[in-house]
NUDREN-546034 format. One record per residue (C-alpha): x negated, y, z; residue in one letter. Coordinates in steps of 0.2 Angstrom, whole numbers, padded with zeros to 4 digits, always signed. Layout:
BEGIN
XYZA...
END
This chain:
BEGIN
-0771+0206-0091M-0787+0202-0100K-0792+0221-0101H-0787+0224-0083I-0799+0210-0077T-0812+0217-0088Q-0810+0234-0081I-0810+0227-0063H-0826+0219-0067A-0834+0234-0073Q-0829+0244-0057I-0838+0231-0047I-0853+0229-0058V-0856+0248-0058K-0853+0250-0039G-0837+0260-0040L-0826+0249-0029F-0829+0262-0016E-0821+0276-0026E-0804+0276-0019T-0797+0287-0033L-0802+0274-0046T-0797+0258-0037V-0781+0267-0032G-0777+0270-0050K-0780+0252-0054L-0769+0246-0040I-0755+0258-0047A-0756+0252-0064F-0756+0234-0059C-0741+0236-0047A-0731+0247-0058I-0735+0244-0076S-0725+0231-0086L-0741+0224-0093V-0750+0224-0076G-0747+0211-0063G-0741+0214-0044L-0750+0199-0038S-0766+0205-0045Y-0763+0222-0038A-0761+0213-0021R-0777+0204-0024L-0786+0221-0027I-0778+0229-0013F-0783+0215+0000N-0801+0219-0005Q-0800+0237+0001V-0806+0240+0018T-0795+0255+0022E-0782+0258+0009P-0775+0275+0008N-0758+0280+0007L-0757+0281-0012F-0762+0263-0013M-0749+0258+0001W-0736+0268-0009N-0740+0260-0026S-0739+0242-0019L-0723+0246-0009I-0716+0254-0026R-0721+0238-0035G-0712+0226-0024Y-0696+0237-0023S-0695+0235-0041N-0699+0216-0041S-0689+0201-0037D-0696+0201-0020S-0689+0218-0013P-0691+0211+0005K-0709+0211+0003E-0709+0230+0001A-0701+0231+0018L-0715+0220+0025L-0728+0230+0017Q-0720+0245+0025Y-0722+0239+0042H-0739+0233+0040Q-0744+0251+0034M-0736+0258+0050L-0746+0245+0060G-0762+0252+0053T-0758+0269+0059G-0754+0276+0042R-0739+0287+0042L-0727+0287+0026P-0723+0303+0016N-0709+0308+0005D-0715+0297-0009F-0714+0282+0002T-0697+0283+0009F-0687+0282-0008P-0695+0266-0012F-0693+0257+0004V-0675+0263+0005L-0672+0255-0013K-0678+0239-0005A-0665+0241+0010C-0652+0243-0003A-0657+0227-0012F-0657+0218+0004E-0641+0226+0012L-0653+0231+0027A-0642+0242+0036L-0651+0241+0053A-0667+0244+0044E-0660+0259+0035T-0655+0266+0051L-0672+0265+0058A-0680+0272+0043I-0668+0287+0044H-0674+0291+0061V-0692+0291+0055Q-0686+0302+0041V-0679+0315+0053I-0695+0313+0065K-0707+0316+0051L-0698+0332+0044G-0693+0325+0027F-0675+0326+0030V-0673+0341+0019S-0682+0331+0004Q-0667+0329-0009V-0675+0313-0016Y-0676+0306+0001V-0659+0310+0005Q-0652+0304-0011N-0660+0287-0007A-0652+0287+0010L-0635+0291+0004L-0636+0277-0010H-0641+0264+0003V-0627+0268+0015Y-0615+0267+0001A-0622+0250-0005V-0621+0244+0013C-0603+0249+0014G-0605+0262+0027T-0598+0276+0016I-0595+0288+0030D-0614+0288+0034F-0617+0292+0016S-0605+0307+0016R-0614+0314+0032K-0630+0313+0022V-0622+0320+0007F-0615+0336+0016D-0631+0339+0024D-0640+0341+0007I-0643+0360+0003I-0647+0358-0015D-0638+0344-0022K-0643+0338-0039N-0633+0328-0051T-0640+0312-0044V-0633+0317-0027S-0615+0319-0033W-0617+0304-0044N-0622+0293-0029S-0608+0299-0018M-0595+0298-0032I-0601+0280-0036G-0601+0276-0018G-0583+0281-0017Y-0579+0271-0032S-0587+0255-0027Q-0577+0256-0011M-0561+0258-0020G-0559+0275-0012L-0553+0283-0028C-0545+0299-0023P-0561+0305-0014Q-0571+0300-0029A-0560+0311-0040L-0559+0326-0028Q-0578+0326-0027L-0579+0327-0046F-0569+0342-0046G-0581+0350-0033R-0596+0345-0044M-0588+0355-0058R-0584+0370-0047D-0603+0369-0042S-0609+0372-0059G-0617+0356-0062L-0611+0346-0078Y-0608+0328-0077P-0619+0315-0086D-0618+0297-0091E-0618+0291-0074F-0604+0302-0068T-0593+0296-0083F-0596+0278-0079V-0592+0280-0061N-0576+0290-0065L-0571+0279-0078L-0572+0264-0066T-0561+0273-0055V-0548+0275-0068C-0549+0256-0072S-0547+0252-0054Q-0532+0263-0052T-0523+0261-0069G-0525+0280-0071N-0524+0281-0089I-0520+0300-0089E-0537+0304-0081L-0545+0291-0092G-0539+0300-0107R-0544+0317-0101I-0562+0311-0098L-0562+0303-0115H-0556+0320-0123L-0569+0329-0113Y-0582+0318-0120I-0576+0319-0138E-0574+0338-0138T-0590+0344-0129T-0601+0332-0138G-0609+0327-0122V-0622+0313-0125R-0616+0296-0121T-0625+0280-0120D-0618+0261-0122L-0614+0261-0104F-0601+0276-0106V-0594+0267-0121K-0592+0250-0112N-0584+0259-0098A-0571+0268-0109L-0567+0252-0117L-0565+0243-0101D-0554+0258-0095M-0542+0256-0109Y-0541+0237-0108A-0537+0237-0090K-0524+0251-0091C-0516+0240-0104G-0520+0249-0120Y-0527+0235-0130L-0525+0244-0147A-0536+0258-0141T-0549+0247-0134A-0549+0237-0149K-0551+0253-0160M-0566+0258-0149L-0573+0241-0150F-0573+0241-0169D-0580+0259-0170K-0595+0254-0158M-0611+0251-0170P-0621+0244-0156D-0612+0230-0145K-0620+0220-0131N-0614+0206-0120V-0604+0218-0108V-0595+0225-0123T-0589+0208-0130W-0585+0202-0112T-0573+0216-0109S-0565+0214-0125M-0562+0195-0123F-0557+0197-0105S-0544+0210-0110A-0536+0199-0122Y-0536+0184-0110A-0529+0194-0096N-0514+0199-0107H-0511+0181-0111G-0519+0182-0129L-0530+0167-0127F-0533+0163-0146D-0539+0181-0149L-0549+0180-0132S-0558+0164-0137R-0561+0170-0155Q-0570+0185-0148H-0579+0174-0137F-0585+0162-0151D-0590+0177-0161E-0603+0182-0148M-0621+0182-0156A-0628+0181-0138E-0620+0175-0122R-0626+0177-0104N-0620+0167-0088V-0607+0181-0084V-0598+0179-0101S-0597+0161-0100W-0590+0163-0082N-0578+0176-0088S-0571+0165-0101M-0570+0149-0090I-0563+0160-0076S-0549+0167-0088C-0544+0149-0093Y-0544+0144-0075A-0534+0158-0068Q-0521+0155-0080H-0519+0137-0078G-0528+0131-0093L-0539+0119-0084C-0543+0108-0098R-0550+0122-0109E-0560+0128-0093A-0568+0112-0091L-0572+0109-0110D-0580+0126-0110L-0590+0122-0095Y-0596+0106-0105A-0601+0117-0119Q-0611+0128-0107M-0621+0114-0100Q-0626+0110-0119L-0632+0128-0121S-0647+0137-0114T-0638+0146-0100E-0638+0138-0084K-0623+0138-0072P-0623+0148-0056D-0613+0148-0041E-0599+0158-0049V-0598+0145-0063T-0596+0132-0049L-0582+0141-0041V-0572+0143-0057N-0575+0124-0062V-0569+0119-0044L-0554+0130-0046A-0550+0121-0063A-0553+0104-0055C-0542+0109-0040S-0527+0112-0052Q-0529+0095-0061I-0533+0084-0046G-0549+0077-0054D-0557+0068-0039L-0572+0063-0050V-0580+0079-0046M-0583+0086-0029D-0567+0094-0027M-0561+0084-0012Y-0555+0100-0003T-0542+0106-0015K-0537+0088-0019C-0532+0084-0001G-0546+0073+0004S-0552+0085+0018L-0560+0071+0028T-0572+0067+0014I-0575+0085+0010A-0580+0089+0029L-0591+0074+0029D-0600+0081+0013L-0600+0098+0021F-0608+0092+0037N-0621+0082+0027Q-0628+0097+0019I-0643+0104+0030P-0643+0122+0023I-0627+0129+0019K-0625+0145+0009N-0609+0157+0009V-0601+0148-0006V-0600+0131+0004L-0593+0140+0020W-0581+0149+0008N-0575+0132-0001V-0572+0124+0017M-0564+0139+0025I-0553+0140+0009G-0548+0121+0011A-0543+0123+0028F-0532+0138+0024A-0524+0130+0009M-0519+0115+0020H-0512+0125+0033G-0526+0122+0046L-0526+0140+0051A-0536+0138+0068Q-0549+0126+0059D-0552+0139+0046A-0555+0153+0059I-0566+0142+0070D-0576+0138+0054L-0577+0157+0051F-0584+0160+0068E-0597+0146+0066M-0602+0153+0049M-0606+0170+0058K-0615+0161+0072D-0627+0155+0058T-0632+0173+0054G-0624+0172+0036L-0613+0187+0032C-0595+0184+0025P-0591+0191+0008D-0575+0196-0001G-0571+0177-0004I-0573+0172+0014T-0560+0185+0019F-0548+0179+0006V-0549+0162+0014G-0547+0169+0032I-0533+0180+0028L-0524+0166+0019T-0527+0155+0034A-0519+0168+0045C-0504+0170+0033S-0500+0152+0032H-0503+0150+0051G-0493+0165+0056G-0507+0174+0065F-0502+0191+0061L-0512+0200+0074H-0528+0191+0070K-0524+0194+0051G-0523+0213+0054R-0539+0212+0065Y-0549+0204+0051Y-0542+0214+0037F-0547+0230+0047E-0564+0224+0052A-0569+0220+0034M-0576+0237+0030N-0583+0244+0046P-0590+0228+0054D-0596+0218+0038Y-0598+0230+0025G-0585+0221+0013V-0573+0233+0004P-0555+0229+0002H-0551+0222-0015E-0534+0218-0023I-0535+0200-0017E-0536+0206+0001H-0522+0217-0001Y-0511+0202-0008A-0516+0192+0007C-0510+0206+0019M-0494+0209+0009V-0491+0190+0011D-0495+0189+0029L-0484+0204+0033L-0470+0198+0022G-0470+0180+0029R-0469+0188+0047A-0453+0198+0042G-0463+0215+0042H-0457+0219+0024L-0457+0238+0026Q-0475+0237+0033E-0479+0227+0017A-0472+0240+0006V-0483+0253+0015L-0499+0243+0013V-0494+0243-0006I-0492+0261-0006G-0510+0264+0002T-0519+0253-0011M-0532+0263-0020P-0529+0251-0036M-0513+0246-0045K-0504+0231-0039P-0505+0217-0049D-0494+0201-0052A-0501+0193-0036V-0496+0207-0025V-0479+0209-0031W-0476+0190-0030G-0481+0190-0013A-0468+0203-0009L-0455+0195-0019L-0457+0178-0011G-0455+0187+0006A-0440+0196+0000C-0433+0179-0005R-0437+0172+0013I-0428+0186+0021H-0414+0190+0009G-0420+0208+0006N-0411+0213-0008I-0415+0232-0008E-0434+0229-0010I-0431+0216-0023T-0422+0230-0034V-0436+0242-0030Q-0449+0229-0036I-0439+0225-0052L-0441+0243-0057K-0460+0242-0055Q-0462+0226-0064L-0454+0233-0080L-0468+0245-0080E-0483+0236-0074L-0482+0217-0077V-0472+0215-0092P-0481+0198-0096Y-0478+0189-0081N-0462+0179-0084G-0464+0170-0068G-0460+0186-0057L-0445+0190-0067F-0438+0172-0064V-0442+0175-0045L-0431+0191-0045V-0417+0181-0055S-0418+0167-0041N-0417+0180-0027I-0402+0187-0035F-0395+0170-0037C-0397+0166-0019D-0387+0182-0014M-0374+0177-0027K-0376+0193-0037R-0372+0185-0054W-0371+0200-0064E-0389+0205-0058D-0395+0188-0063V-0387+0190-0080K-0395+0207-0082R-0413+0201-0078V-0411+0186-0090R-0405+0199-0104I-0421+0209-0100L-0432+0195-0102M-0424+0190-0118K-0426+0208-0125E-0443+0209-0120K-0448+0192-0126G-0453+0187-0109I-0454+0168-0105R-0459+0159-0090K-0473+0147-0093A-0469+0129-0094N-0472+0119-0078A-0486+0106-0080L-0487+0089-0071S-0503+0079-0070L-0507+0061-0065I-0523+0052-0064E-0524+0034-0069I-0540+0025-0071D-0550+0040-0070G-0540+0049-0084N-0530+0064-0083I-0512+0064-0091H-0502+0080-0092A-0484+0081-0096F-0471+0096-0100L-0453+0095-0098V-0446+0083-0111E-0463+0081-0118D-0465+0069-0132I-0484+0072-0136R-0491+0058-0126H-0494+0043-0136E-0485+0032-0124L-0470+0044-0122S-0457+0031-0130S-0462+0018-0117S-0462+0031-0103I-0445+0037-0107Y-0438+0019-0109S-0445+0016-0092M-0436+0031-0085L-0420+0027-0093D-0421+0010-0084G-0425+0018-0067L-0410+0030-0070T-0398+0016-0074H-0405+0007-0059H-0402+0022-0047M-0384+0025-0053R-0380+0006-0051S-0384+0008-0032V-0374+0023-0030G-0385+0038-0033Y-0379+0053-0044F-0392+0062-0054L-0392+0080-0059S-0405+0088-0071P-0415+0093-0056S-0412+0081-0041R-0404+0065-0036A-0393+0062-0021F-0383+0048-0014L-0364+0048-0017N-0354+0048+0000E
END
């Protein structure tokens, strides 16, 4: 900056400030260069009596690449207010700012200007348009722009394939890739990353292997992003050995590489290996910390999650909103009222008072409160809160819809649940994730619409996980549907071999139907595959300390005294006429 200020001074001293070419280059350098300064560019720009289009474009470009992309839109409108019309260099940067801000209405207005000014045939403008439409969730608009591009380049194809991938529309993405090859264009790094993401989402290991083979045999250039996408694809498809082989072969690993590897181990229940890789990371960012904490919390290892959070606080990495959500999830499972987890621990009145006291609420706070109402069966309260949130101008996200769909499921609001699910993408630009499909399966299943729930699973663009199958199995048990249970069992043997809880649920359904041979068969399968149901954990808080117990647990330092007390209580209950079985007590008649 020292040299820039000196040059600026020389321009003023030598009377060159009226030379628009010289001043324009100075503004452009300050706005765009890494060694420049956007604020200094703005200072110089404000001193120009009549900035030309090059100066405006430089400033807009600088803001679109900065942490304040909204300022690029403000500058664009100021430029229009002066009577200066944009050109084909202006629109890509303005549309980039729209993508960052998810400004769909602004994009539509700019699209109209593009058409009026005759830039609709410029491929770079069209690429920017289809990208921002895809980011905003309006994939049909993207496809319309894409189809209108006469000379599609690789960026055009990649943007459209990437848009389909992000929306979970994997068949469309794969179909488009085939058309891209037929057009004579060759895929590049971005194409492979998008397609491998599709494979990860759908569990399509066959296509993933074909892409891997194509990369290896053609010698196409690949960067770290492609290698990370390959590793992630194999890991999410359950091929841990192949993922580990790729990991070991990679000479350069970044935070994404390490995070993908330890997350893969955690998702398959290998927490020791997962933590080992996490501890070996030379550098961690907030995403890696959040991933490890989330893995612990999602698998019921709440103490480990909170211990890791304590370590994170001692590090240089600052927790963010995602960290908070994961820590609250862990607290909700252990019932720790010391932290602000009143909603999940049953203290809804306190939680609501705290919520109402916060003057400016972000989407995370609304989500926590909506989720709390949903979890406690207050479905209408959750829906009312959702409508209040929209009235504030905040846009719901994927977590919001998990809460509202859960509320509809627990409240039996079948029609409302269908409405919210169908409105997610077109009305709010929120794509359907696997959690939303699980909520819909649960909603339909509880209402007795089991065949419709099966159809929903069949239309999912990704592979069903344990939560989805568990929701359907729970509905099968409620309604005594043995046929669908048998179909699910076949899927479980292939897709979720590590989840013992689902196999136990299948066994319990057969037990309810008194199909004892099937019960025996499931138990044998579990034994042959080494599948075990995770031990149930009970927790109790005494004087601010959380005590955890397993069945027949003797690890607690006071276990002898505790069992002595239980024996005394058991003797007393029998003396007054109660008969105790291993699982429950009831009065003799």
